[in-house]
C-alpha positions as MATLAB code, in Angstrom:
seq = 'XXXXXXXXXXXXXXXXXXXXXXXXXXXXXXXXXXXXXXXXXXXXXXXXXXXXXXXXXXXXXXXXXXXXXXXXXXXXXXXXXXXXXXXXXXXXXXXXXXXXXXXXXXXXXXXXXXXXXXXXXXXX';
ca = [
      -5.899    3.494   20.517;
      -5.417    2.082   17.019;
      -8.928    0.853   16.327;
     -10.264    4.582   16.725;
      -7.462    5.810   14.622;
      -8.380    2.803   12.160;
     -12.100    3.780   12.067;
     -11.318    7.504   11.395;
      -9.011    6.476    8.671;
     -11.707    4.225    6.736;
     -14.257    6.803    7.325;
     -12.497    8.986    4.699;
     -13.774    6.777    2.156;
     -17.296    6.159    1.026;
     -17.972    2.517    1.492;
     -18.617    1.785   -2.276;
     -14.935    3.335   -3.073;
     -13.405    0.790   -0.846;
     -12.803   -2.219   -2.910;
     -10.170   -4.088   -0.315;
      -8.966   -2.855    3.036;
      -6.592   -4.151    5.393;
      -6.062   -2.683    9.100;
      -2.945   -3.609   10.333;
      -1.044   -3.687    7.079;
       2.829   -3.619    7.826;
       4.423   -0.976    5.863;
       8.396   -1.618    4.489;
       9.026    1.584    3.490;
       9.155    3.530   -0.210;
      12.373    2.820   -2.176;
      13.124    6.549   -3.210;
      12.999    7.494    0.483;
      15.985    5.113    1.325;
      16.787    3.061    4.284;
      16.684    5.559    6.982;
      12.695    5.590    7.102;
      10.318    4.387   10.005;
       8.775    1.013    9.146;
       5.325    0.742   10.636;
       1.708   -0.669   10.610;
      -1.535    1.242    9.564;
      -4.503    0.743    7.113;
      -4.108   -0.091    3.682;
      -7.127    0.830    1.021;
      -7.604   -0.179   -2.495;
      -9.963    2.006   -4.479;
     -11.024    2.491   -8.016;
      -8.574    5.528   -8.131;
      -5.671    4.439   -5.904;
      -3.641    2.598   -3.406;
      -3.799    4.370   -0.244;
      -1.811    3.960    3.252;
      -2.149    5.779    6.355;
       0.472    4.891    9.007;
      -0.677    4.956   12.465;
       2.212    6.409   14.131;
       4.059    8.450   13.118;
       1.006    9.925   11.084;
       2.158    9.614    7.266;
       0.018    9.075    4.375;
       1.433    7.468    1.025;
      -1.264    7.434   -2.073;
      -0.325    5.798   -5.428;
      -2.508    6.308   -8.032;
      -3.693    3.095   -9.798;
      -2.639    4.942  -13.249;
       0.810    5.412  -11.786;
       1.187    1.540  -11.216;
       3.589   -0.039  -13.501;
       3.800   -3.365  -11.800;
       3.175   -5.542   -8.687;
       5.066   -8.658   -7.141;
       5.129  -10.904   -4.373;
       8.355  -10.696   -2.295;
      10.110  -11.511    0.821;
      12.304   -8.599    0.843;
      12.126   -4.615    0.539;
      14.904   -2.108    1.265;
      17.071   -5.095    2.946;
      14.091   -5.628    5.337;
      12.112   -8.940    5.750;
       9.743  -10.703    8.242;
      10.104  -13.821    6.236;
       6.581  -13.483    4.979;
       5.508  -12.734    1.588;
       4.835   -8.725    1.046;
       2.998   -7.318   -1.717;
       5.464   -5.020   -3.494;
       4.028   -2.358   -5.905;
       6.395   -0.591   -8.708;
       4.986    2.808   -9.684;
       5.871    6.038  -10.934;
       6.341    8.721   -8.302;
       5.235   12.365   -8.543;
       8.966   13.165   -9.792;
       8.200   10.746  -12.640;
      10.833    8.057  -11.612;
      10.281    4.570  -11.070;
       9.500    3.782   -7.565;
       8.114    0.828   -5.320;
       6.788    0.371   -1.678;
       5.653   -2.812   -0.047;
       3.480   -4.045    2.663;
       2.631   -7.398    4.588;
      -1.031   -8.308    3.915;
      -3.672  -10.614    4.811;
      -4.836  -12.368    1.792;
      -2.194  -11.306   -0.400;
      -3.693  -13.273   -3.648;
      -6.767  -11.189   -3.437;
      -4.620   -7.970   -3.090;
      -2.886   -8.823   -6.044;
      -5.938   -9.750   -8.119;
      -7.873   -6.531   -7.197;
      -4.916   -4.427   -7.989;
      -4.627   -6.355  -11.289;
      -8.433   -5.738  -12.269;
      -7.948   -2.183  -11.398;
      -5.101   -1.746  -13.835;
      -6.633   -3.316  -16.280;
      -9.534   -0.901  -15.974;
      -7.325    2.133  -16.248;
      -5.861    0.864  -19.640;
];
């Protein structure tokens, strides 16, 4: 079930647009949405324009434009949740102009951080 869903998510992007993708990223939530949100798995995609996450179930989409990313960090906690593994935490300006954050467990965290850093540098 999730293999088909992951394929349909990745098909939304032209291959040349995908810098990095991870099927099975574990989403820890968006800070501005507080503690009562569903944590879940899905597909995380980095392009030159955005960090895109689509959750498998419930079907939710989160988009963070690269130009909105303020910073990023490795952490073990987000919204009082942990799996005792390093998380990719993205700090960004949300559409309301407020500082916000979101976090995921991803494979190859160092590569994600490096690729995000490179995309941010290109937008300056």
